[in-house]
N, C-alpha and C positions, 0 to 999 in steps of 0.2 A: 340559834347559832351564836358563837362568840367570835369577836373580832379583836385583833391587836391593832391599836392605833398608835403609830409612832409620831412623836412631835419632832419636827426637823428644825434645827436652828444652826446658826453659824457662830454663836457666842455661848458662854456658859453663865448661868445665873443672870440672864438678861431680862427676866420678867419684871415689868414695872408693877408698882402697887395697883395701878388701875387695871392692868392685865390680870393680876392675882384676884382682884375682886370679881372680875368677869369670869374667870375660871371657876372660882368657888360657886358663883351663881349657876354656871353651866353644869357643874358637878351635881348641884342640888336638883337641877332639871332632870339629869340622868337618873338620879335616885328616885325621884317622884314618878318617873315613867317606867321604873322597873328595868332600866337598861344598865345600871351601875354594877360592875363586878369589882374593879380595882383601878387605881390610878397612882402614879408616882412620877416624881422628877428623877433625873439621873445625875450623878456627879460628873465632872469633866472627863472627857475621853482619856486624858493623860493619866487618870487614876485607875484605868483598867489594866487587867492582866489577861493575855491570851494564852490558853492552854492547848497544846497539841500532843495528845497521848496516843497517836496512831502508830508510832514506831516502838522500838525496844524500850526507850526511856522517854518519859514525858518532857516536853520542852515548854517552859514558861517564859513569855516575853512581855516586857513592860510596854505600856502604851496601847493605843487603839489598834484594832485589827486592820483598819483601812485608814490611810492618810488622806484626809479629805477636808475641804473647807467647811462642809456641813456635817452634822452628826445628830444622832438620836439624843434629844435632850430630856425626853420624858415619854410616858406612855399611858394609855388607857387600855383596859380590857373591858369591852362592852358586850352586852347581850342584845341582839336584835333578831327579828324573825327572818330577815333577808338582807342582802347587800344594799338594796335600795333604801331601806330604813336606816341602815348603818351610815350610808353616805349622807343622807339627809340630816341625821343627828350630828355627824362630825363636820358637816359644813358649818353648823353653828359653833362647834368646838373650835374650828380653825379661826373663826371670827373672834371668839372669846379669848383665845390665847395669842392671837395675832401672829400665828406661825403656819407654815405648811404642814399638812398631816398626810401620813400614808396609812391606809386602811387595808388590813389583810385578814382573811378568815383564818381562824385557828383550826388546825387539824389534830384530832385526837386519835391516838393509835391504841 
């Protein structure tokens, strides 16, 4: 099963060099264990565009969808046999990046 892991932060580009070293080491652990699918950081929420094409004409709006102190600063997509393994892995991920993480199963249609 695959999981989306959202990195939650209240700043943009706030990772220290020490945190980046820990994240790279954690990513290597994911790769070595066969859990790695994808990971990336995200640009600041202010760079986003929200698209709503549910009506007659699409509406494009600058800025984040939700005004919030915290935002999704990055993500991992991981492979794990079950939620317990995903949570165990990403507990180490939270420690490595020094951020809170949200783990959610991906649903394929």
